[in-house]
Every structure is written in C-alpha cells, then in structure tokens.
DRENTORKOL-3810 file (N, C-alpha, C; in nm, 4 decimals):
REM DRENTORKOL-3810
@n.u->1.4840; n.v->-4.5384; n.w->-3.5394; ca.u->1.5546; ca.v->-4.4178; ca.w->-3.5005; c.u->1.4677; c.v->-4.3409; c.w->-3.4017
@n.u->1.5255; n.v->-4.2975; n.w->-3.2873; ca.u->1.4464; ca.v->-4.2231; ca.w->-3.1890; c.u->1.4071; c.v->-4.0858; c.w->-3.2402
@n.u->1.2937; n.v->-4.0368; n.w->-3.1906; ca.u->1.2499; ca.v->-3.9026; ca.w->-3.2273; c.u->1.3392; c.v->-3.8010; c.w->-3.1587
@n.u->1.3784; n.v->-3.6987; n.w->-3.2303; ca.u->1.4647; ca.v->-3.5956; ca.w->-3.1733; c.u->1.3787; c.v->-3.4770; c.w->-3.1325
@n.u->1.3951; n.v->-3.4356; n.w->-3.0101; ca.u->1.3250; ca.v->-3.3196; ca.w->-2.9578; c.u->1.3928; c.v->-3.1949; c.w->-3.0131
@n.u->1.3222; n.v->-3.0852; n.w->-3.0204; ca.u->1.3803; ca.v->-2.9626; ca.w->-3.0721; c.u->1.4648; c.v->-2.8896; c.w->-2.9700
@n.u->1.4582; n.v->-2.9306; n.w->-2.8425; ca.u->1.5473; ca.v->-2.8725; ca.w->-2.7426; c.u->1.6886; c.v->-2.9181; c.w->-2.7718
@n.u->1.7838; n.v->-2.8397; n.w->-2.7281; ca.u->1.9227; ca.v->-2.8762; ca.w->-2.7489; c.u->1.9935; c.v->-2.8741; c.w->-2.6147
@n.u->2.0964; n.v->-2.9552; n.w->-2.6022; ca.u->2.1767; ca.v->-2.9558; ca.w->-2.4815; c.u->2.2370; c.v->-2.8173; c.w->-2.4618
@n.u->2.2280; n.v->-2.7636; n.w->-2.3416; ca.u->2.2791; ca.v->-2.6297; ca.w->-2.3149; c.u->2.4305; c.v->-2.6212; c.w->-2.3268
@n.u->2.4988; n.v->-2.7251; n.w->-2.2886; ca.u->2.6444; ca.v->-2.7232; ca.w->-2.2897; c.u->2.7002; c.v->-2.7670; c.w->-2.4247
@n.u->2.6448; n.v->-2.8726; n.w->-2.4802; ca.u->2.7039; ca.v->-2.9326; ca.w->-2.5989; c.u->2.6442; c.v->-2.8846; c.w->-2.7289
@n.u->2.5282; n.v->-2.8194; n.w->-2.7228; ca.u->2.4586; ca.v->-2.7726; ca.w->-2.8418; c.u->2.4330; c.v->-2.8855; c.w->-2.9409
@n.u->2.3862; n.v->-2.9983; n.w->-2.8902; ca.u->2.3460; ca.v->-3.1094; ca.w->-2.9763; c.u->2.2016; c.v->-3.1447; c.w->-2.9416
@n.u->2.1277; n.v->-3.2051; n.w->-3.0338; ca.u->1.9884; ca.v->-3.2382; ca.w->-3.0051; c.u->1.9759; c.v->-3.3314; c.w->-2.8847
@n.u->1.8707; n.v->-3.3135; n.w->-2.8082; ca.u->1.8421; ca.v->-3.3993; ca.w->-2.6946; c.u->1.7294; c.v->-3.4921; c.w->-2.7363
@n.u->1.7563; n.v->-3.6222; n.w->-2.7347; ca.u->1.6553; ca.v->-3.7171; ca.w->-2.7768; c.u->1.5453; c.v->-3.7271; c.w->-2.6729
@n.u->1.4236; n.v->-3.7456; n.w->-2.7205; ca.u->1.3094; ca.v->-3.7581; ca.w->-2.6301; c.u->1.3322; c.v->-3.8779; c.w->-2.5378
@n.u->1.3217; n.v->-3.8537; n.w->-2.4075; ca.u->1.3349; ca.v->-3.9617; ca.w->-2.3104; c.u->1.4780; c.v->-4.0024; c.w->-2.2814
@n.u->1.5762; n.v->-3.9224; n.w->-2.3190; ca.u->1.7151; ca.v->-3.9637; ca.w->-2.2984; c.u->1.7704; c.v->-3.9187; c.w->-2.1645
@n.u->1.6841; n.v->-3.8829; n.w->-2.0718; ca.u->1.7259; ca.v->-3.8231; ca.w->-1.9459; c.u->1.8394; c.v->-3.9027; c.w->-1.8806
@n.u->1.8079; n.v->-3.9886; n.w->-1.7876; ca.u->1.9121; ca.v->-4.0617; ca.w->-1.7170; c.u->1.9305; c.v->-4.2015; c.w->-1.7725
@n.u->1.8409; n.v->-4.2450; n.w->-1.8573; ca.u->1.8485; ca.v->-4.3780; ca.w->-1.9134; c.u->1.8876; c.v->-4.3677; c.w->-2.0603
@n.u->1.9955; n.v->-4.2980; n.w->-2.0862; ca.u->2.0407; ca.v->-4.2787; ca.w->-2.2233; c.u->2.0951; c.v->-4.4103; c.w->-2.2783
@n.u->2.0708; n.v->-4.4336; n.w->-2.4059; ca.u->2.1227; ca.v->-4.5538; ca.w->-2.4678; c.u->2.2734; c.v->-4.5405; c.w->-2.4855
@n.u->2.3393; n.v->-4.6529; n.w->-2.5060; ca.u->2.4840; ca.v->-4.6517; ca.w->-2.5262; c.u->2.5201; c.v->-4.5677; c.w->-2.6473
@n.u->2.4392; n.v->-4.5739; n.w->-2.7529; ca.u->2.4661; ca.v->-4.4948; ca.w->-2.8729; c.u->2.4562; c.v->-4.3453; c.w->-2.8425
@n.u->2.3593; n.v->-4.3069; n.w->-2.7599; ca.u->2.3438; ca.v->-4.1664; ca.w->-2.7246; c.u->2.4613; c.v->-4.1192; c.w->-2.6406
@n.u->2.5013; n.v->-4.1981; n.w->-2.5442; ca.u->2.6156; ca.v->-4.1624; ca.w->-2.4604; c.u->2.7405; c.v->-4.1500; c.w->-2.5473
@n.u->2.7572; n.v->-4.2437; n.w->-2.6368; ca.u->2.8735; ca.v->-4.2406; ca.w->-2.7255; c.u->2.8713; c.v->-4.1153; c.w->-2.8129
@n.u->2.7544; n.v->-4.0793; n.w->-2.8642; ca.u->2.7461; ca.v->-3.9591; ca.w->-2.9470; c.u->2.7729; c.v->-3.8337; c.w->-2.8636
@n.u->2.7302; n.v->-3.8323; n.w->-2.7381; ca.u->2.7593; ca.v->-3.7202; ca.w->-2.6488; c.u->2.9101; c.v->-3.7098; c.w->-2.6258
@n.u->2.9753; n.v->-3.8224; n.w->-2.6051; ca.u->3.1208; ca.v->-3.8215; ca.w->-2.5844; c.u->3.1937; c.v->-3.7683; c.w->-2.7074
@n.u->3.1504; n.v->-3.8120; n.w->-2.8242; ca.u->3.2112; ca.v->-3.7607; ca.w->-2.9474; c.u->3.1870; c.v->-3.6110; c.w->-2.9626
@n.u->3.0661; n.v->-3.5664; n.w->-2.9270; ca.u->3.0350; ca.v->-3.4239; ca.w->-2.9368; c.u->3.1229; c.v->-3.3423; c.w->-2.8425
@n.u->3.1441; n.v->-3.3935; n.w->-2.7219; ca.u->3.2329; ca.v->-3.3250; ca.w->-2.6280; c.u->3.3733; c.v->-3.3179; c.w->-2.6863
@n.u->3.4211; n.v->-3.4290; n.w->-2.7393; ca.u->3.5565; ca.v->-3.4327; ca.w->-2.7967; c.u->3.5700; c.v->-3.3341; c.w->-2.9123
@n.u->3.4640; n.v->-3.3192; n.w->-2.9919; ca.u->3.4688; ca.v->-3.2261; ca.w->-3.1049; c.u->3.4616; c.v->-3.0808; c.w->-3.0601
@n.u->3.3949; n.v->-3.0532; n.w->-2.9474; ca.u->3.3718; ca.v->-2.9158; ca.w->-2.9038; c.u->3.4861; c.v->-2.8568; c.w->-2.8206
@n.u->3.5556; n.v->-2.9392; n.w->-2.7425; ca.u->3.6587; ca.v->-2.8831; ca.w->-2.6550; c.u->3.7857; c.v->-2.8563; c.w->-2.7342
@n.u->3.8658; n.v->-2.7666; n.w->-2.6821; ca.u->3.9871; ca.v->-2.7268; ca.w->-2.7537; c.u->4.0928; c.v->-2.8369; c.w->-2.7512
@n.u->4.1875; n.v->-2.8239; n.w->-2.8398; ca.u->4.2976; ca.v->-2.9210; ca.w->-2.8470; c.u->4.3794; c.v->-2.9199; c.w->-2.7178
@n.u->4.3804; n.v->-2.8070; n.w->-2.6489; ca.u->4.4590; ca.v->-2.7931; ca.w->-2.5266; c.u->4.3829; c.v->-2.8395; c.w->-2.4025
@n.u->4.2610; n.v->-2.8880; n.w->-2.4193; ca.u->4.1795; ca.v->-2.9290; ca.w->-2.3044; c.u->4.2410; c.v->-3.0487; c.w->-2.2342
@n.u->4.2219; n.v->-3.0517; n.w->-2.1044; ca.u->4.2733; ca.v->-3.1620; ca.w->-2.0232; c.u->4.1636; c.v->-3.2659; c.w->-2.0012
@n.u->4.2015; n.v->-3.3779; n.w->-1.9400; ca.u->4.1023; ca.v->-3.4779; ca.w->-1.9022; c.u->4.0019; c.v->-3.4166; c.w->-1.8051
@n.u->4.0508; n.v->-3.3292; n.w->-1.7171; ca.u->3.9610; ca.v->-3.2628; ca.w->-1.6226; c.u->3.8572; c.v->-3.1781; c.w->-1.6951
@n.u->3.8976; n.v->-3.1096; n.w->-1.8011; ca.u->3.8032; ca.v->-3.0293; ca.w->-1.8795; c.u->3.6948; c.v->-3.1182; c.w->-1.9406
@n.u->3.7347; n.v->-3.2302; n.w->-1.9956; ca.u->3.6387; ca.v->-3.3224; ca.w->-2.0575; c.u->3.5462; c.v->-3.3823; c.w->-1.9516
@n.u->3.6026; n.v->-3.4189; n.w->-1.8375; ca.u->3.5214; ca.v->-3.4761; ca.w->-1.7301; c.u->3.4232; c.v->-3.3732; c.w->-1.6750
@n.u->3.4636; n.v->-3.2473; n.w->-1.6702; ca.u->3.3735; ca.v->-3.1422; ca.w->-1.6252; c.u->3.2545; c.v->-3.1302; c.w->-1.7201
@n.u->3.2813; n.v->-3.1364; n.w->-1.8499; ca.u->3.1718; ca.v->-3.1302; ca.w->-1.9471; c.u->3.0752; c.v->-3.2473; c.w->-1.9287
@n.u->3.1279; n.v->-3.3665; n.w->-1.9016; ca.u->3.0421; ca.v->-3.4824; ca.w->-1.8753; c.u->2.9608; c.v->-3.4618; c.w->-1.7477
@n.u->3.0255; n.v->-3.4093; n.w->-1.6450; ca.u->2.9594; ca.v->-3.3830; ca.w->-1.5178; c.u->2.8431; c.v->-3.2851; c.w->-1.5357
@n.u->2.8679; n.v->-3.1777; n.w->-1.6090; ca.u->2.7634; ca.v->-3.0781; ca.w->-1.6318; c.u->2.6469; c.v->-3.1404; c.w->-1.7073
@n.u->2.6765; n.v->-3.2196; n.w->-1.8091; ca.u->2.5700; ca.v->-3.2854; ca.w->-1.8872; c.u->2.4872; c.v->-3.3776; c.w->-1.7986
@n.u->2.5539; n.v->-3.4502; n.w->-1.7082; ca.u->2.4840; ca.v->-3.5402; ca.w->-1.6176; c.u->2.3936; c.v->-3.4607; c.w->-1.5234
@n.u->2.4427; n.v->-3.3497; n.w->-1.4705; ca.u->2.3636; ca.v->-3.2677; ca.w->-1.3794; c.u->2.2413; c.v->-3.2087; c.w->-1.4500
@n.u->2.2595; n.v->-3.1657; n.w->-1.5735; ca.u->2.1469; ca.v->-3.1133; ca.w->-1.6512; c.u->2.0425; c.v->-3.2227; c.w->-1.6714
@n.u->2.0873; n.v->-3.3420; n.w->-1.7051; ca.u->1.9951; ca.v->-3.4544; ca.w->-1.7263; c.u->1.9196; c.v->-3.4870; c.w->-1.5980
@n.u->1.9897; n.v->-3.4863; n.w->-1.4842; ca.u->1.9236; ca.v->-3.5150; ca.w->-1.3565; c.u->1.8215; c.v->-3.4072; c.w->-1.3224
@n.u->1.8545; n.v->-3.2821; n.w->-1.3484; ca.u->1.7618; ca.v->-3.1728; ca.w->-1.3230; c.u->1.6378; c.v->-3.1821; c.w->-1.4093
@n.u->1.6573; n.v->-3.2159; n.w->-1.5347; ca.u->1.5422; ca.v->-3.2325; ca.w->-1.6241; c.u->1.4548; c.v->-3.3485; c.w->-1.5800
@n.u->1.5188; n.v->-3.4566; n.w->-1.5343; ca.u->1.4433; ca.v->-3.5721; ca.w->-1.4861; c.u->1.3620; c.v->-3.5347; c.w->-1.3635
@n.u->1.4219; n.v->-3.4599; n.w->-1.2716; ca.u->1.3505; ca.v->-3.4154; ca.w->-1.1514; c.u->1.2306; c.v->-3.3294; c.w->-1.1901
@n.u->1.2486; n.v->-3.2404; n.w->-1.2864; ca.u->1.1384; ca.v->-3.1551; ca.w->-1.3317; c.u->1.0281; c.v->-3.2392; c.w->-1.3948
@n.u->1.0659; n.v->-3.3353; n.w->-1.4767; ca.u->0.9669; ca.v->-3.4232; ca.w->-1.5398; c.u->0.8894; c.v->-3.5039; c.w->-1.4365
@n.u->0.9579; n.v->-3.5420; n.w->-1.3270; ca.u->0.8952; ca.v->-3.6215; ca.w->-1.2222; c.u->0.8185; c.v->-3.5364; c.w->-1.1219
@n.u->0.8241; n.v->-3.4052; n.w->-1.1398; ca.u->0.7540; ca.v->-3.3165; ca.w->-1.0483; c.u->0.8274; c.v->-3.2939; c.w->-0.9172
@n.u->0.9558; n.v->-3.3274; n.w->-0.9121; ca.u->1.0343; ca.v->-3.3104; ca.w->-0.7892; c.u->1.1046; c.v->-3.1748; c.w->-0.7885
@n.u->1.0273; n.v->-3.0694; n.w->-0.8094; ca.u->1.0803; ca.v->-2.9331; ca.w->-0.8078; c.u->0.9864; c.v->-2.8448; c.w->-0.7263
@n.u->1.0398; n.v->-2.7327; n.w->-0.6824; ca.u->0.9608; ca.v->-2.6357; ca.w->-0.6063; c.u->0.9583; c.v->-2.5037; c.w->-0.6808
@n.u->0.8485; n.v->-2.4309; n.w->-0.6710; ca.u->0.8460; ca.v->-2.2966; ca.w->-0.7294; c.u->0.9473; c.v->-2.2064; c.w->-0.6583
@n.u->0.9959; n.v->-2.1069; n.w->-0.7283; ca.u->1.0978; ca.v->-2.0165; ca.w->-0.6757; c.u->1.0533; c.v->-1.9507; c.w->-0.5448
@n.u->0.9285; n.v->-1.9062; n.w->-0.5388; ca.u->0.8774; ca.v->-1.8416; ca.w->-0.4181; c.u->0.8807; c.v->-1.9355; c.w->-0.2977
@n.u->0.8514; n.v->-2.0631; n.w->-0.3196; ca.u->0.8547; ca.v->-2.1615; ca.w->-0.2114; c.u->0.9970; c.v->-2.1792; c.w->-0.1586
@n.u->1.0926; n.v->-2.1861; n.w->-0.2460; ca.u->1.2329; ca.v->-2.1994; ca.w->-0.2047; c.u->1.2757; c.v->-2.0762; c.w->-0.1260
@n.u->1.2393; n.v->-1.9584; n.w->-0.1739; ca.u->1.2741; ca.v->-1.8342; ca.w->-0.1031; c.u->1.2139; c.v->-1.8332; c.w->0.0374
@n.u->1.0880; n.v->-1.8741; n.w->0.0497; ca.u->1.0244; ca.v->-1.8716; ca.w->0.1815; c.u->1.0869; c.v->-1.9740; c.w->0.2755
@n.u->1.1292; n.v->-2.0872; n.w->0.2260; ca.u->1.1928; ca.v->-2.1883; ca.w->0.3100; c.u->1.3273; c.v->-2.1405; c.w->0.3642
@n.u->1.4030; n.v->-2.0684; n.w->0.2840; ca.u->1.5372; ca.v->-2.0272; ca.w->0.3241; c.u->1.5414; c.v->-1.8902; c.w->0.3896
@n.u->1.4310; n.v->-1.8203; n.w->0.3905; ca.u->1.4307; ca.v->-1.6878; ca.w->0.4524; c.u->1.3987; c.v->-1.6961; c.w->0.6023
@n.u->1.3672; n.v->-1.8122; n.w->0.6498; ca.u->1.3289; ca.v->-1.8290; ca.w->0.7928; c.u->1.4491; c.v->-1.8440; c.w->0.8812
END
C-alpha cells in the first residue's frame, strides 16, 4: 500500500498519495474518478465532471513543475511582465 501524504487534493478533498503527480497508478486514477462522482451533484453534466478532471490534472502538473524546480518566484514574474 502506498504511503499517503497528509496534503489533500484542493478540489476533491481526498488524500494525495506520495509521488502520484503525473504518473498516477490506475488504481489512483480510478479512485479519483469515483471521488469526483461522489462529490458532484446529481444534476452535474459530463462537462462538469470533465472540468473537475481537468482541474485535478492542472494541479498535478503544477505540483510536478514545483517539485522539478520549474517555477519562478513571484517577484521575478512581476519584473518580467512589468517591462
């Protein structure tokens, strides 16, 4: 059984497994899908569910970028765009 990190997914409010960034196991993806299905309303559309998946993917990519050091400090971003 994988170790569970104490951080939680911002959108789904479920535990985020250590190292589950972009290389999530099939079981993890399946559990995320079930969690989305349990959290969205009965009136939700396919678009609503797909949006939740999209947001989860973007969060995972952002976390991966941060882990890989592919981020800039806020001040650096401000100075780049203020020119």
